[in-house]
C-alpha positions as CSV (number, residue, x, y, z in Angstrom):
1,M,160.3,86.4,89.3
2,S,161.7,83.9,86.7
3,I,161.4,80.2,87.3
4,K,164.6,78.1,87.1
5,L,164.2,75.7,84.2
6,T,165.2,72.5,86.0
7,G,163.4,69.7,87.7
8,N,163.0,66.0,88.3
9,W,159.5,64.8,87.2
10,S,157.9,61.4,87.8
11,Y,155.1,61.8,85.3
12,P,154.7,59.7,83.2
13,T,158.1,58.3,83.9
14,A,161.4,59.4,85.6
15,M,162.4,62.6,83.8
16,R,165.5,64.7,84.4
17,F,164.9,68.2,82.9
18,G,167.3,71.0,82.7
19,A,170.4,72.4,80.9
20,G,173.4,70.2,81.4
21,R,171.5,67.2,82.6
22,I,173.1,65.0,80.0
23,A,176.0,64.7,82.5
24,E,173.7,62.3,84.3
25,L,173.5,59.8,81.5
26,P,175.6,57.1,83.3
27,D,173.4,57.5,86.4
28,A,170.2,57.1,84.3
29,C,171.7,53.9,82.7
30,K,172.7,52.5,86.1
31,A,169.2,53.2,87.5
32,L,167.8,50.8,84.9
33,G,170.4,48.1,85.7
34,M,172.5,48.6,82.5
35,A,176.1,47.6,82.4
36,R,176.7,47.6,78.6
37,P,174.1,49.8,76.8
38,L,173.7,50.3,73.1
39,L,173.3,53.9,72.0
40,V,171.0,54.3,68.9
41,T,171.0,57.5,66.9
42,D,170.7,58.6,63.3
43,P,173.6,59.0,60.9
44,G,173.4,62.8,61.1
45,L,174.1,62.8,64.8
46,A,176.4,59.9,65.0
47,G,179.5,61.9,64.1
48,L,178.7,64.9,66.3
49,P,180.6,65.8,69.5
50,M,177.5,65.3,71.6
51,I,177.5,61.6,70.7
52,A,181.3,61.2,71.3
53,A,180.9,63.0,74.6
54,A,178.0,60.7,75.7
55,L,180.0,57.6,74.8
56,A,183.1,58.9,76.6
57,R,181.1,59.8,79.7
58,N,179.6,56.3,80.0
59,S,183.0,54.7,79.4
60,D,184.6,56.8,82.1
61,A,181.8,55.7,84.4
62,G,182.5,52.0,83.7
63,L,179.7,51.6,81.2
64,P,181.2,50.5,77.8
65,T,178.6,51.7,75.3
66,G,178.1,50.5,71.7
67,L,176.8,52.7,68.8
68,F,174.3,52.0,66.1
69,S,173.2,54.6,63.6
70,E,171.8,52.7,60.6
71,V,168.5,54.5,60.9
72,R,166.5,56.1,58.1
73,G,164.5,59.3,58.6
74,N,161.4,57.1,58.5
75,P,162.8,53.9,60.1
76,V,162.2,50.6,58.3
77,G,162.0,47.0,59.5
78,A,165.5,46.4,58.1
79,N,166.9,49.1,60.4
80,V,165.4,47.3,63.4
81,D,166.8,43.9,62.2
82,A,170.3,45.4,61.8
83,G,170.1,47.0,65.3
84,V,169.0,43.7,66.9
85,A,172.0,42.0,65.3
86,V,174.4,44.6,66.7
87,Y,172.7,44.4,70.2
88,R,173.1,40.7,70.4
89,A,176.6,40.6,69.0
90,G,177.8,43.2,71.5
91,G,176.2,41.5,74.5
92,H,174.3,44.7,75.3
93,D,171.7,44.9,78.1
94,G,169.8,48.1,77.4
95,M,169.1,50.9,75.0
96,I,169.9,54.6,74.9
97,A,167.6,56.3,72.4
98,F,169.5,59.4,71.5
99,G,168.1,61.8,68.9
100,G,164.9,62.8,67.2
101,G,161.8,60.8,66.3
102,S,163.6,58.4,64.0
103,A,166.2,57.4,66.6
104,M,163.5,57.0,69.2
105,D,161.3,54.8,66.9
106,A,164.2,52.6,65.8
107,A,165.5,52.2,69.4
108,K,162.1,51.2,70.6
109,G,161.8,48.7,67.8
110,I,165.1,47.2,68.6
111,A,164.4,47.1,72.4
112,L,161.1,45.3,71.6
113,M,162.6,42.7,69.2
114,V,165.9,41.7,71.0
115,G,164.0,38.9,72.8
116,Q,161.1,38.0,70.5
117,D,160.6,35.1,68.1
118,R,157.7,36.7,66.2
119,P,158.0,39.4,63.5
120,I,157.7,43.0,64.6
121,W,154.5,43.4,62.6
122,D,152.7,41.0,65.0
123,F,152.9,43.7,67.6
124,E,151.0,46.4,65.7
125,D,148.9,48.6,68.0
126,I,145.6,46.8,67.2
127,D,143.4,45.3,69.9
128,D,145.6,43.3,72.3
129,N,148.4,42.4,69.9
130,W,150.9,43.7,72.5
131,T,150.1,40.7,74.7
132,R,151.9,38.5,72.2
133,A,155.3,39.9,73.2
134,K,157.6,38.4,75.8
135,A,157.4,41.3,78.2
136,D,160.5,40.3,80.3
137,A,162.6,40.2,77.1
138,I,162.1,43.8,76.2
139,A,165.3,45.9,76.8
140,P,165.1,48.9,79.2
141,I,165.4,52.3,77.5
142,V,167.0,55.6,78.4
143,A,165.6,58.3,76.1
144,V,167.6,61.4,75.3
145,P,165.7,63.6,72.7
146,T,167.6,66.1,70.7
147,T,164.5,67.7,69.1
148,A,161.3,69.1,70.5
149,G,158.6,67.4,68.5
150,T,157.6,63.8,68.7
151,G,157.5,63.4,72.5
152,S,158.4,59.8,71.9
153,E,160.5,59.8,75.1
154,V,157.2,59.6,77.1
155,G,155.4,57.2,74.7
156,R,154.8,53.5,74.7
157,A,154.9,53.0,70.9
158,G,157.3,53.3,68.0
159,V,156.5,53.8,64.3
160,I,158.3,51.5,61.8
161,V,157.8,51.4,58.0
162,N,157.0,47.9,56.7
163,E,158.9,47.9,53.4
164,A,156.8,45.1,51.9
165,T,153.5,47.0,52.3
166,H,154.9,50.6,52.3
167,T,152.9,51.3,55.4
168,K,153.8,52.9,58.7
169,V,153.1,50.4,61.5
170,I,152.7,51.6,65.1
171,V,154.1,48.9,67.4
172,F,153.1,49.1,71.0
173,H,153.9,47.7,74.4
174,P,153.7,49.3,77.9
175,R,157.3,48.4,78.5
176,L,158.4,50.6,75.6
177,L,157.9,53.6,77.8
178,P,161.5,54.7,78.6
179,G,162.4,54.1,82.2
180,Q,164.6,57.2,82.3
181,V,164.4,60.4,80.3
182,I,166.9,63.2,80.0
183,L,165.5,66.5,78.7
184,D,168.5,68.8,78.2
185,P,167.7,71.8,76.0
186,E,171.4,72.4,75.4
187,L,171.3,69.3,73.1
188,T,168.8,71.1,70.8
189,V,170.8,74.3,70.4
190,G,172.4,73.2,67.1
191,L,169.2,72.1,65.5
192,P,168.8,73.9,62.2
193,R,166.0,76.5,61.9
194,H,163.8,74.4,59.5
195,V,164.1,71.3,61.7
196,T,163.2,73.3,64.8
197,A,160.2,74.6,63.0
198,A,159.0,71.3,61.7
199,T,159.5,69.4,64.9
200,G,157.9,72.2,66.9
201,M,154.8,72.0,64.6
202,D,154.8,68.2,65.3
203,A,154.5,69.1,69.0
204,L,151.6,71.4,68.2
205,A,149.9,68.7,66.1
206,H,150.0,66.3,69.0
207,N,148.5,68.8,71.5
208,L,145.9,70.1,69.0
209,E,144.7,66.7,67.9
210,A,144.5,65.5,71.5
211,F,142.5,68.5,72.5
212,C,140.1,68.0,69.6
213,A,139.7,64.3,70.0
214,P,136.1,63.4,71.1
215,T,137.1,61.0,73.8
216,F,136.7,61.7,77.5
217,H,140.1,62.4,79.1
218,P,140.0,65.7,81.0
219,M,143.6,65.2,82.2
220,G,144.9,64.8,78.6
221,E,142.8,67.7,77.4
222,G,144.2,70.0,80.1
223,I,147.8,69.0,79.3
224,A,147.2,69.7,75.6
225,V,146.0,73.2,76.3
226,E,149.1,74.2,78.2
227,G,151.2,72.5,75.6
228,M,149.7,74.7,72.9
229,R,150.3,77.8,75.0
230,L,154.0,76.9,75.3
231,V,154.2,76.4,71.5
232,K,152.5,79.7,70.9
233,E,154.9,81.6,73.1
234,F,158.2,79.7,72.6
235,L,158.3,78.1,69.1
236,P,158.8,81.4,67.2
237,R,161.5,82.3,69.7
238,A,163.3,79.0,69.3
239,V,163.2,79.3,65.5
240,A,164.4,82.9,65.6
241,D,167.2,82.2,68.0
242,G,168.4,78.7,68.4
243,T,170.5,79.6,71.4
244,D,167.5,80.7,73.4
245,I,167.7,78.1,76.2
246,E,164.4,79.2,77.8
247,A,162.6,78.8,74.5
248,R,164.3,75.5,73.7
249,G,163.5,74.1,77.2
250,N,159.9,75.1,77.0
251,M,159.5,73.5,73.6
252,M,161.0,70.2,75.0
253,A,158.3,70.4,77.7
254,A,155.6,71.1,75.1
255,A,156.7,68.1,73.0
256,S,156.6,65.7,76.0
257,M,153.2,67.1,77.0
258,G,151.8,66.5,73.5
259,A,152.8,62.8,73.7
260,V,151.2,62.5,77.1
261,A,148.1,64.3,75.9
262,F,147.5,62.1,72.9
263,Q,146.6,59.2,75.1
264,K,143.3,60.9,74.5
265,G,143.5,60.3,70.8
266,L,144.8,61.8,67.5
267,G,143.1,62.3,64.2
268,A,143.3,63.0,60.5
269,I,146.5,65.1,60.7
270,H,148.3,61.8,61.7
271,S,146.2,59.4,59.7
272,L,147.2,61.4,56.6
273,S,150.8,62.0,57.6
274,H,151.6,58.4,58.3
275,P,150.9,57.0,54.8
276,L,152.4,60.1,53.2
277,G,155.6,59.6,55.1
278,A,155.7,55.9,54.3
279,V,155.1,56.4,50.5
280,Y,156.8,59.7,49.9
281,D,159.4,59.6,52.7
282,T,158.3,63.1,53.9
283,H,159.4,64.5,57.2
284,H,156.7,63.6,59.8
285,G,156.5,66.9,61.6
286,L,156.6,68.9,58.4
287,T,153.8,66.8,56.9
288,N,151.7,67.4,60.0
289,A,152.2,71.1,59.7
290,V,151.2,71.2,56.0
291,V,148.0,69.3,56.4
292,M,147.0,70.9,59.7
293,P,144.7,73.7,58.4
294,Y,142.9,71.4,55.9
295,V,142.1,68.9,58.7
296,L,140.8,71.8,60.8
297,D,138.5,72.8,58.0
298,F,137.2,69.3,57.6
299,N,136.6,68.9,61.3
300,R,135.1,72.3,61.8
301,P,131.5,71.1,62.4
302,A,132.6,69.0,65.4
303,I,135.2,71.4,66.9
304,E,133.7,74.9,66.7
305,E,132.8,75.1,70.4
306,K,136.1,73.6,71.5
307,C,138.0,76.1,69.3
308,A,136.1,79.0,70.8
309,R,137.3,78.0,74.2
310,L,140.9,77.4,72.9
311,A,141.0,80.9,71.3
312,R,140.1,82.4,74.7
313,W,142.6,80.3,76.6
314,L,145.4,81.2,74.1
315,D,144.4,84.8,74.1
316,L,144.2,84.9,70.3
317,P,143.3,88.3,68.7
318,E,140.5,86.7,66.7
319,P,137.8,84.6,68.5
320,G,136.4,81.2,67.7
321,F,137.4,78.6,65.1
322,D,138.5,81.3,62.7
323,G,140.9,82.7,65.3
324,V,142.5,79.2,65.8
325,R,142.9,78.6,62.1
326,R,144.3,82.1,61.5
327,W,146.8,81.5,64.3
328,V,147.9,78.2,62.7
329,L,148.2,79.8,59.3
330,D,150.1,82.8,60.6
331,L,152.4,80.5,62.6
332,R,153.2,78.4,59.6
333,A,153.9,81.5,57.5
334,E,156.2,82.9,60.2
335,L,158.1,79.6,60.4
336,G,158.4,79.1,56.7
337,I,156.2,76.0,56.5
338,P,155.0,75.2,52.9
339,H,151.3,75.7,52.3
340,T,150.7,72.7,50.1
341,L,151.6,69.0,49.9
342,A,152.8,69.6,46.3
343,E,155.6,71.9,47.8
344,I,157.0,68.9,49.7
345,G,157.1,66.5,46.8
346,V,153.6,64.9,47.1
347,D,151.6,64.4,43.9
348,D,148.1,63.1,43.1
349,R,149.1,59.9,41.3
350,R,148.6,57.7,44.4
351,I,145.9,59.8,46.1
352,D,143.3,56.9,46.2
353,E,145.9,54.6,47.7
354,I,147.0,57.2,50.3
355,A,143.3,57.8,51.2
356,A,142.6,54.1,51.7
357,M,145.8,53.7,53.8
358,A,144.8,56.7,56.0
359,T,141.4,55.2,56.7
360,T,142.9,52.1,58.2
361,D,145.5,54.1,60.2
362,P,144.8,53.8,64.0
363,S,144.9,57.6,64.3
364,A,141.7,57.9,62.2
365,G,139.5,56.3,64.9
366,T,139.6,59.3,67.2
367,N,139.1,62.1,64.6
368,P,136.3,64.4,65.6
369,V,134.4,63.7,62.3
370,P,134.1,60.1,61.3
371,L,136.5,59.3,58.5
372,D,136.3,57.2,55.3
373,D,138.3,57.1,52.1
374,A,136.2,60.0,50.6
375,G,136.9,62.2,53.5
376,H,140.6,61.5,53.4
377,R,140.7,62.1,49.7
378,A,138.9,65.4,50.1
379,M,141.5,66.6,52.6
380,L,144.4,65.4,50.4
381,E,142.9,67.2,47.4
382,A,142.6,70.4,49.4
383,A,146.1,70.1,50.8
384,L,147.6,69.5,47.3
385,A,145.8,72.5,45.8
386,G,146.1,74.8,48.8
387,H,142.4,75.2,49.0
388,L,140.9,76.4,52.3
389,A,137.2,76.9,52.9
């Protein structure tokens, strides 16, 4: 008996899951008290029919909605500043984050900053920096993801590039968790094959790193395992046939699960990917996918036992750590993911700088093996050359 892929979930926020649920966008906005929302998306989506339809749907429901799309693939502080100016000029009272990770990050940055008088970098996710923010001034957010990767729709943080330092800064506040989420797999049907693959590998990276993190969070670990099972079963299908709604829907669930699970922690996949994206403007999910097996090799002494369990849970043909790594390598090959960083435009000229930036990235703190510049450099060298142990 098949299960109908639709549902209303209240974990970790109000989530409307199912094909066609985008029709409920006006209801989601009204549930958060919005009367004049601002829809934030990226330039590639801004001219598509799905955005025009969303704007028209809200207008018909008595919710005039503005549009902002000056968002880079790796959003920068200037994008947030421009969005804040549009928000204030239009008298808006809430945000619709509509798109992939870049739109989500930019929208969260704008929602945070519309009522603050400190620079956004003062709210970096370090210690209790978030308490500096005027919580009541943060705009409410409806999140509508159009990719299945970042899971940002269930996260309380956004990633913004500081142009002055060329670093990716994670800004955090509990109120950045969207109050309403619409997960409609029909919105992902037109996603190109390579973007489906890269974003799907991002979902895998979140679940895998959360599972491997040494912190104690059994709930997060359990969610991560099921998230990886969904990726194993449905990502190849979604890439092979973009119209496969069952696969698209399950990948949206896997992406949200990854972002819930990584409350447990992340690791070197992300501590490397963040500075590489900031310096080389590489796609985040693709970068995660490329460095993944090299990070697994580095962490092997600390995750052998966990990977043995994971191989059994995922019913992999080869047992233990080697089975998990083989699955990752085979999946990358099936999806057309490059094997080395060199293939995505990264060189070794700034390797020491990247390694140092990675060591200070917040994701490094929960890597299974303690990290320093030398460890990050070793993984970068391996990923550049394609060398696996």
